[in-house]
N, CA, C and O of each residue as an XYZ file, in Angstrom:
284
protein
N      92.054     80.935     98.810
C      92.509     82.060     99.575
C      91.987     81.942    101.000
O      91.042     81.197    101.262
N      92.582     82.650    101.885
C      92.237     82.574    103.295
C      90.806     83.038    103.570
O      90.165     82.553    104.502
N      90.306     83.969    102.768
C      88.953     84.473    103.003
C      87.876     83.648    102.292
O      86.702     84.018    102.317
N      88.262     82.540    101.663
C      87.301     81.655    101.015
C      87.025     81.973     99.554
O      86.231     81.280     98.919
N      87.658     83.002     99.007
C      87.460     83.350     97.598
C      88.299     82.448     96.705
O      89.355     81.957     97.104
N      87.818     82.245     95.518
C      88.543     81.514     94.497
C      89.679     82.407     94.000
O      89.427     83.504     93.502
N      90.912     81.956     94.129
C      92.069     82.784     93.777
C      92.060     83.174     92.303
O      92.320     84.330     91.972
N      91.767     82.233     91.422
C      91.766     82.508     89.994
C      90.719     83.562     89.641
O      90.978     84.478     88.861
N      89.549     83.417     90.222
C      88.464     84.354     89.967
C      88.822     85.736     90.523
O      88.571     86.755     89.880
N      89.395     85.759     91.691
C      89.788     87.026     92.317
C      90.825     87.753     91.457
O      90.726     88.964     91.265
N      91.817     87.026     90.940
C      92.843     87.636     90.096
C      92.251     88.147     88.785
O      92.627     89.217     88.307
N      91.324     87.382     88.204
C      90.680     87.815     86.966
C      89.880     89.092     87.194
O      89.894     90.000     86.362
N      89.188     89.157     88.318
C      88.409     90.345     88.649
C      89.328     91.563     88.804
O      89.025     92.647     88.305
N      90.432     91.374     89.489
C      91.382     92.460     89.713
C      91.943     92.978     88.389
O      92.066     94.188     88.197
N      92.285     92.062     87.474
C      92.811     92.460     86.168
C      91.747     93.183     85.343
O      92.044     94.177     84.680
N      90.510     92.686     85.382
C      89.429     93.300     84.614
C      89.130     94.706     85.113
O      88.773     95.578     84.320
N      89.270     94.940     86.414
C      88.994     96.259     86.986
C      89.982     97.312     86.494
O      89.697     98.508     86.567
N      91.128     96.886     85.998
C      92.091     97.836     85.451
C      91.540     98.476     84.175
O      91.810     99.645     83.899
N      90.770     97.714     83.400
C      90.183     98.226     82.162
C      88.785     98.782     82.392
O      88.396     99.775     81.778
N      88.037     98.142     83.274
C      86.651     98.522     83.525
C      86.412     98.559     85.026
O      86.217     97.507     85.635
N      86.420     99.737     85.641
C      86.324     99.853     87.101
C      85.086     99.197     87.714
O      85.116     98.813     88.883
N      84.009     99.061     86.958
C      82.787     98.469     87.492
C      82.718     96.954     87.299
O      81.704     96.342     87.634
N      83.766     96.343     86.771
C      83.774     94.897     86.534
C      83.748     94.140     87.857
O      84.278     94.609     88.864
N      83.128     92.971     87.839
C      83.120     92.114     89.013
C      83.094     90.664     88.569
O      82.635     90.352     87.470
N      83.580     89.790     89.413
C      83.599     88.356     89.130
C      82.500     87.686     89.942
O      82.240     88.045     91.090
N      81.870     86.713     89.322
C      80.807     85.974     89.980
C      81.007     84.492     89.701
O      81.146     84.093     88.545
N      81.023     83.690     90.729
C      81.199     82.253     90.561
C      79.882     81.654     90.089
O      78.871     81.736     90.788
N      79.893     81.050     88.900
C      78.654     80.489     88.373
C      78.551     78.991     88.646
O      77.457     78.428     88.624
N      79.686     78.350     88.904
C      79.658     76.929     89.211
C      80.881     76.595     90.050
O      81.996     77.002     89.725
N      80.670     75.859     91.121
C      81.767     75.450     91.994
C      82.357     74.155     91.443
O      81.683     73.126     91.403
N      83.609     74.213     91.024
C      84.271     73.035     90.465
C      84.901     72.167     91.552
O      85.398     71.077     91.269
N      84.880     72.643     92.773
C      85.489     71.898     93.860
C      87.005     71.905     93.722
O      87.575     72.829     93.142
N      87.652     70.883     94.252
C      89.105     70.777     94.171
C      89.462     70.207     92.807
O      89.179     69.042     92.526
N      90.079     71.018     91.964
C      90.403     70.589     90.608
C      91.713     71.226     90.162
O      92.245     72.115     90.827
N      92.223     70.760     89.032
C      93.460     71.317     88.502
C      93.167     72.612     87.767
O      92.030     72.871     87.372
N      94.198     73.421     87.586
C      94.054     74.677     86.861
C      93.639     74.410     85.424
O      92.801     75.128     84.878
N      94.212     73.388     84.807
C      93.878     73.059     83.419
C      92.392     72.757     83.258
O      91.764     73.221     82.306
N      91.823     71.978     84.185
C      90.396     71.655     84.109
C      89.541     72.893     84.366
O      88.496     73.063     83.737
N      89.969     73.749     85.273
C      89.233     74.979     85.565
C      89.238     75.908     84.354
O      88.211     76.498     84.020
N      90.389     76.040     83.695
C      90.486     76.886     82.504
C      89.617     76.314     81.391
O      88.948     77.063     80.678
N      89.624     74.992     81.239
C      88.792     74.344     80.219
C      87.311     74.594     80.445
O      86.577     74.891     79.503
N      86.870     74.475     81.697
C      85.463     74.718     82.030
C      85.102     76.180     81.796
O      84.022     76.486     81.290
N      86.001     77.076     82.161
C      85.764     78.503     81.961
C      85.701     78.837     80.473
O      84.816     79.576     80.040
N      86.627     78.301     79.694
C      86.657     78.571     78.253
C      85.382     78.066     77.577
O      84.841     78.736     76.697
N      84.902     76.899     77.980
C      83.675     76.340     77.409
C      82.486     77.255     77.698
O      81.672     77.513     76.811
N      82.385     77.740     78.920
C      81.289     78.633     79.291
C      81.391     79.964     78.543
O      80.376     80.505     78.104
N      82.603     80.493     78.396
C      82.789     81.758     77.675
C      82.378     81.600     76.218
O      81.696     82.464     75.666
N      82.791     80.491     75.586
C      82.398     80.250     74.182
C      80.879     80.156     74.052
O      80.304     80.701     73.110
N      80.228     79.472     74.988
C      78.772     79.344     74.966
C      78.110     80.711     75.074
O      77.181     81.018     74.327
N      78.588     81.524     76.001
C      78.001     82.855     76.181
C      78.284     83.762     74.997
O      77.436     84.574     74.628
N      79.460     83.638     74.396
C      79.779     84.458     73.210
C      78.889     84.067     72.036
O      78.471     84.926     71.260
N      78.600     82.785     71.902
C      77.711     82.339     70.832
C      76.315     82.921     71.009
O      75.564     83.037     70.040
N      75.965     83.286     72.231
C      74.677     83.924     72.512
C      74.748     85.437     72.316
O      73.737     86.126     72.450
N      75.944     85.964     71.999
C      76.101     87.378     71.706
C      76.739     88.204     72.810
O      76.891     89.415     72.650
N      77.113     87.595     73.917
C      77.741     88.342     75.010
C      79.222     88.559     74.717
O      79.838     87.770     74.001
N      79.790     89.624     75.269
C      81.213     89.904     75.133
C      81.854     89.828     76.506
O      81.645     90.713     77.336
N      82.624     88.793     76.756
C      83.265     88.589     78.044
C      84.358     87.562     77.924
O      84.436     86.888     76.898
N      85.202     87.408     78.911
C      85.591     88.382     79.918
C      86.611     89.345     79.341
O      87.271     89.029     78.351
N      86.744     90.480     79.928
C      87.589     91.539     79.380
C      89.061     91.161     79.305
O      89.734     91.514     78.337
N      89.567     90.463     80.287
C      91.004     90.198     80.361
C      91.414     88.900     79.673
O      92.560     88.476     79.822
N      90.527     88.262     78.930
C      90.850     86.997     78.270
C      90.746     87.081     76.745
O      90.720     86.051     76.071
N      90.689     88.274     76.206
C      90.466     88.447     74.774
C      91.535     87.809     73.893
O      91.220     87.394     72.777
N      92.770     87.714     74.339
C      93.860     87.226     73.489
C      93.929     85.698     73.409
O      94.545     85.161     72.488
N      93.321     85.007     74.339
C      93.409     83.535     74.351
C      92.498     82.922     73.289
O      91.308     83.232     73.237
N      93.053     82.057     72.445
C      92.283     81.434     71.380
C      91.189     80.520     71.922
O      90.141     80.375     71.293
N      91.418     79.896     73.089
C      90.427     78.966     73.632
C      89.131     79.659     74.027
O      88.120     78.988     74.235
N      89.135     80.985     74.136
C      87.956     81.732     74.539
C      87.161     82.266     73.353
O      86.096     82.852     73.547
N      87.654     82.077     72.130
C      86.983     82.603     70.958
C      85.975     81.592     70.413
O      86.068     80.397     70.694
N      85.028     82.075     69.643
C      83.913     81.271     69.150
C      84.360     80.013     68.399
O      83.841     78.926     68.654
N      85.298     80.149     67.495
C      85.658     79.053     66.602
C      86.911     78.307     67.019
O      87.732     77.960     66.169
N      87.074     78.054     68.302
C      88.273     77.326     68.708
C      87.928     75.932     69.158
O      88.816     75.169     69.538
């Protein structure tokens, strides 16, 4: 994006705010210039790791199988 934000992260934050007004997105790792498929894969791996630790996130990705514990 023109302001330097990650477009995918910004869109996810905007969608999450529809369900939870206090939601915010935070970049935990800069993937640099990469494809969407690789970015989604990295995100799904991190979400599965955090869910295995007992966290519930992200709000707007609940329906995707790649984000669940046993996928």
